N, C-alpha and C positions, 0 to 999 in steps of 0.2 A: 297217466296221465296222458291228453292229447299231444297234439304236435303245434296245434292249433293254438291250447292254451297255455302251452310253452313260452311258444313264441308272442303273446299278449303279457303273461307274468314280466317277461327279459323287458319288453318293449316298455312294460311301466315303471319297472325297475330303473335304467335309462331315461327314462324323462324326471321322473324323481330326485333323481343324483344329480342331472341336469340344474334344474329346480332350484334341489336345496345349495348348491355352490355359493360362495359368499362373491358379491360381488368385487370382495377388494384384491383379491388375486386374481384381478384383470385390469395388467396397466390401461392408465385413463388415459384417455387420445389427448394431443398433446394441444396445447391450448393455440389459438391461431395470435400471432402477433398482429393487435389495433395500432393499425400509423396514422390513422386519422384525427384533426384537429377534437373534433370534439371526443374522440378519447383522453388526448394527450391531454390537453389543456378543460375540457368542458365544467369538472369539476372545478367549486367554486371554494369550497372548503384547502383546497393546495393553496402552496405559499406562492403569495404574489410577486411576479420577477415582471419586468417590463415587458416578455416576450411572450408570456402566459395573460395578462393580461392586451397584449394584439391579437392574441390568437384569441379570447374571449369578446375583442369584439368585432374580429370579422366574426364569431359563428351566430353572435349577435345581429349584425347585419347583414348576414347570411339566410339567417331563420327569417329577418324582417320582410326581405323583398319573395324568401319564397312561399313564406303567408301571402303575401299581397299577390305573387300569380295566382295561388292556389285559387283564389278566391272569383279568378275569370270562368264565364261557362265553359269553354272548348279546351281549356285544359283539363291533362290529365292526371300528371303530376311535372312537378320542377325540382328541380336540384339547382342549386344555386352557391356559387363556390366564389369569396372574396380574400382579395388581399390589399393587407394594407402598407405602402412603402415603410421600412425601418426610417427608424432618426438621422443615422447617416446618409441614405437616401432620397434623396427628394424627389418627389415623384407623385403619380395622381394614383390613385386606388387604382386597381385591377376585378374585373368584376364581369363572371361568365357563369351565365345560366342555361342550362339545358332543360326544355321546355318537351312534355309530350302531350300532343291534343289530337280533339277528333277527328277523322275524314272527311274530309270537307270543310274543315276551316278557314279561313282567311289566315294562308300565316305571315306573310305581309307583316298586314295589320296588328297580329299580334304579336309579331313580333318591335315593332314599333311602339306600344304601348307596354310592350317590358324593358326593352331600354328608357323609358322618361321614366318609367319605375324605380329602377336601378338606379338612376340618375337621381331621384328624389333621394334615394335612403342613404347612397355612397356619396353625394354630391355631384356638381354638375361637373366636375375633370375631372373624372371619371374616366379609364379606358371600358367599354362596357362589350361585351361579346353574348349575344344572344344566338343562341341555336334549338331554332321550334324545328322539331320534327313529328312525323304523323304514329297514333298511338299504334299499341303493338294489335290489336282486335279490331280485324276488317268487321265492318255494319255486316248482320245478317239478314241476305232476303227470305222471306217468310214463305213467299211461294215457287223459289227453289226447291227439285224437287231431292229426295233421298236420295242419295249416289246407291245405285246396284250393287257394287261389290259389299258395301257394309250392308245394306238388305240380305246375300246369300251368307256371309259371315254370320251373321246372324240367325237366319235360318235353320245353315249349319251345324253352328251349336244346339240349338232346340232341338236336333234330330241325335246328336249326338247325345244333350242328356238322356234322352228317351231311351237310346239303345242302351245307355249306360244300367240305367231304372229296371228297364226289364230285362234285361243279364243279371245283374244282380238278384232281381226275383228267380231265376234259372236254377242258381247257386245256391239261394237257401229252402230252394223245395224240395230237395231231395235230404237233404242236413235234416227238418227237421223231421220226414217220413223215418229217419235213422234212430232218433232219438224215443217218439213215440213209441216203438217198438219195445 
């Protein structure tokens, strides 16, 4: 048996034995502990408690504000958190809204609209903090030229692939002649 053939059989055997191993002998990844309100109190089938009901009401108000904000045209994403006061603590509800908007949109006008929407849902005496931040992606200029390092990298990869194919053909040709004899 040729040395190359023996190496192929060994590699095939290792591959088959690795694929046939059961998944139960591997340790399972640790489950991440979730501490947000939706994970703790979002299930309505839980036994109702005062704390759970307050958390569900907070989640409902936050969801209503989030849906209203995402309808606005320049809004890419919105995250809202509502904190209702305990019965022992008398005070206004608190609302925090983080809004990600398109570049070039009027942030001051959007912040004012977000505060009005939140006060409509949470109540007129609610303490509202609305943060409006620009979106993650900047607008792309279609007339912008492609950067030259990228072009050189693509050309280099193409040249390398061509050399690799040519060398593979040269290595195979002498082996094919030996088998034919």
